[in-house]
VMD Tcl script that draws the C-alpha trace (Angstrom):
set ca {
  {17.16 -14.83 -11.51}
  {17.13 -16.28 -7.97}
  {14.58 -13.79 -6.60}
  {16.96 -12.14 -4.15}
  {17.16 -8.38 -4.19}
  {20.42 -6.63 -4.94}
  {21.63 -3.98 -2.53}
  {20.11 -1.30 -4.74}
  {16.75 -3.06 -4.97}
  {16.68 -3.56 -1.20}
  {17.29 0.16 -0.68}
  {14.47 1.06 -3.06}
  {12.06 -1.15 -1.18}
  {12.76 0.61 2.11}
  {10.64 3.50 3.31}
  {12.84 6.50 4.00}
  {12.43 9.61 6.13}
  {15.01 12.35 5.63}
  {17.19 9.81 3.86}
  {17.12 7.25 6.66}
  {15.23 3.94 6.67}
  {11.99 3.86 8.65}
  {11.74 0.57 10.48}
  {8.34 -1.17 10.53}
  {6.62 -1.52 13.88}
  {6.20 -5.22 14.65}
  {2.68 -5.19 16.00}
  {3.46 -3.33 19.21}
  {0.81 -0.62 18.74}
  {-2.90 -0.76 19.53}
  {-4.63 -3.57 17.69}
  {-6.76 -1.42 15.39}
  {-6.12 1.75 13.38}
  {-8.33 4.75 14.10}
  {-8.98 7.66 11.74}
  {-5.91 9.58 12.86}
  {-3.60 6.64 12.18}
  {-5.21 5.87 8.83}
  {-4.74 9.52 7.86}
  {-1.08 9.28 8.89}
  {-0.77 6.13 6.77}
  {-2.12 7.95 3.73}
  {-0.07 11.13 4.17}
  {3.08 9.12 4.77}
  {2.52 7.21 1.55}
  {1.74 10.38 -0.38}
  {4.92 12.02 0.87}
  {6.92 8.90 -0.04}
  {5.69 8.98 -3.63}
  {6.32 12.71 -4.02}
  {9.75 12.69 -2.38}
  {10.99 9.64 -4.28}
  {9.42 10.24 -7.67}
  {12.92 10.16 -9.17}
  {13.05 6.41 -8.41}
  {9.82 5.70 -10.27}
  {11.23 5.82 -13.78}
  {8.79 6.53 -16.62}
  {5.77 5.80 -14.41}
  {6.47 8.76 -12.12}
  {4.02 11.20 -13.78}
  {1.06 8.80 -13.54}
  {1.89 7.70 -10.01}
  {2.33 11.27 -8.78}
  {-0.89 12.33 -10.52}
  {-2.76 9.51 -8.78}
  {-1.36 10.46 -5.38}
  {-2.23 14.12 -5.85}
  {-5.74 13.39 -7.13}
  {-6.42 11.20 -4.10}
  {-4.92 13.78 -1.77}
  {-7.27 16.47 -3.09}
  {-10.17 14.36 -1.86}
  {-8.50 13.52 1.45}
  {-7.62 17.12 2.32}
  {-11.25 18.12 1.76}
  {-12.40 15.82 4.57}
  {-13.56 17.32 7.87}
  {-11.35 17.08 10.93}
  {-11.67 13.79 12.73}
  {-12.60 11.81 9.61}
  {-13.17 8.10 10.14}
  {-11.02 5.41 8.53}
  {-13.83 4.63 6.11}
  {-14.07 8.27 5.06}
  {-10.32 8.46 4.44}
  {-10.28 5.31 2.32}
  {-13.37 6.44 0.40}
  {-11.70 9.77 -0.38}
  {-8.55 8.01 -1.62}
  {-10.69 5.74 -3.80}
  {-12.55 8.68 -5.33}
  {-9.37 10.50 -6.20}
  {-7.47 7.46 -7.46}
  {-10.38 6.40 -9.66}
  {-10.13 9.70 -11.57}
  {-6.72 8.72 -12.95}
  {-6.52 5.97 -15.56}
  {-3.05 4.84 -14.64}
  {-1.07 1.87 -13.35}
  {-2.45 2.18 -9.82}
  {-6.08 2.32 -10.94}
  {-6.76 -1.29 -9.76}
  {-5.97 -0.20 -6.21}
  {-8.84 2.29 -6.24}
  {-11.17 -0.72 -6.07}
  {-9.36 -1.97 -3.00}
  {-9.62 1.42 -1.30}
  {-13.33 1.44 -2.06}
  {-13.71 -2.04 -0.56}
  {-11.80 -0.86 2.52}
  {-14.13 2.10 2.87}
  {-17.14 -0.22 2.82}
  {-15.55 -2.71 5.22}
  {-14.56 -0.07 7.78}
  {-17.61 0.85 9.81}
  {-15.28 1.74 12.68}
  {-11.56 1.35 13.30}
  {-9.46 -0.78 10.94}
  {-8.51 -4.24 12.13}
  {-7.04 -7.25 10.39}
  {-10.53 -8.49 9.56}
  {-11.35 -5.34 7.57}
  {-8.02 -5.44 5.74}
  {-8.48 -9.08 4.77}
  {-12.13 -8.59 3.84}
  {-11.25 -5.82 1.41}
  {-8.35 -7.83 -0.01}
  {-10.73 -10.66 -0.97}
  {-12.16 -8.40 -3.66}
  {-8.90 -7.71 -5.48}
  {-9.34 -8.90 -9.06}
  {-6.36 -10.97 -10.16}
  {-5.31 -14.05 -12.11}
  {-5.29 -17.22 -10.05}
  {-1.50 -17.52 -10.19}
  {-0.86 -13.86 -9.35}
  {0.89 -13.05 -12.61}
  {0.08 -10.17 -14.90}
  {0.21 -6.45 -14.30}
  {3.00 -5.28 -11.97}
  {0.48 -3.76 -9.56}
  {-1.05 -7.21 -9.13}
  {2.32 -8.94 -8.80}
  {2.78 -6.94 -5.60}
  {-0.86 -6.67 -4.53}
  {-1.89 -10.32 -4.86}
  {0.77 -11.68 -2.46}
  {-0.11 -8.87 -0.05}
  {-3.78 -9.83 -0.20}
  {-2.92 -13.45 0.53}
  {-0.77 -12.39 3.47}
  {-3.66 -10.38 4.90}
  {-5.96 -13.40 4.59}
  {-3.40 -15.54 6.40}
  {-3.05 -12.88 9.09}
  {-6.81 -12.86 9.58}
  {-6.77 -16.64 10.01}
  {-3.95 -16.31 12.56}
  {-5.86 -13.56 14.44}
  {-2.92 -11.16 14.57}
  {-3.33 -7.37 15.05}
  {-3.53 -4.97 12.12}
  {0.04 -3.64 12.25}
  {1.42 -7.18 12.31}
  {-0.85 -8.05 9.38}
  {0.39 -5.02 7.45}
  {3.99 -6.01 8.14}
  {3.27 -9.42 6.60}
  {1.54 -7.71 3.67}
  {4.53 -5.43 3.16}
  {6.97 -8.35 3.10}
  {4.78 -10.20 0.61}
  {4.39 -7.11 -1.59}
  {8.14 -6.48 -1.47}
  {8.86 -10.05 -2.53}
  {6.37 -9.67 -5.36}
  {7.97 -6.38 -6.38}
  {11.41 -7.94 -6.47}
  {10.03 -10.55 -8.85}
  {9.31 -7.79 -11.38}
  {12.96 -6.77 -11.62}
  {14.42 -6.60 -15.12}
  {18.09 -5.83 -15.54}
  {18.22 -5.03 -11.83}
  {15.36 -2.52 -11.96}
  {12.22 -3.16 -9.91}
  {8.99 -2.16 -11.63}
  {8.04 1.26 -10.20}
  {4.34 0.42 -9.85}
  {5.04 -2.72 -7.84}
  {7.58 -0.74 -5.82}
  {4.92 1.84 -4.99}
  {2.56 -0.87 -3.72}
  {5.31 -2.14 -1.41}
  {5.86 1.40 -0.11}
  {2.15 1.71 0.58}
  {2.00 -1.35 2.80}
  {5.20 -0.51 4.67}
  {3.84 2.94 5.47}
  {0.95 1.19 7.17}
  {3.36 -0.43 9.60}
  {4.83 2.80 10.98}
  {1.72 4.81 11.91}
}
mol new
graphics top color blue
foreach p $ca { graphics top sphere $p radius 0.5 }
foreach p [lrange $ca 0 end-1] q [lrange $ca 1 end] { graphics top cylinder $p $q radius 0.2 }
display resetview
């Protein structure tokens, strides 16, 4: 396998809205993400998982359950919730489900602790430092997408780029990692979901 995505794989890795690809914003928005934009990031990702559950193969029930459990916590938040409160709510809900995305609940919890205000590249990279993974990035599909994304966020922090640009780099890295999980032309659905998550962060 040469690592390149087929047309089908490329389509799966795109975020869609009403059947049309949503193009990432290339760092043209405000540098940091406030509570409203973080909430939009979460709800966009939730909607992506629910609308495209048919593309998630046998992992769909666990992935949908995780999204819904997290959303229960998020929807209980007061109006005007801070980024840290949103991420903490996602972490609480995701941690209730012992499924393939469970490792990400730790990252959401780290984000909640890192975000004392708006979310910048520093907070994203700081939280990513705490992702538990093998040194070479192999292993569980969630880590095969998450580890490259974490490295991209660290590089973005070193380059001092704004958060949306950092998330674009994280999405590309996660998508490449997801493509590496393909077997018989099928991208692992858990890794695919991680790629969707980071791309949703680029369009808020």
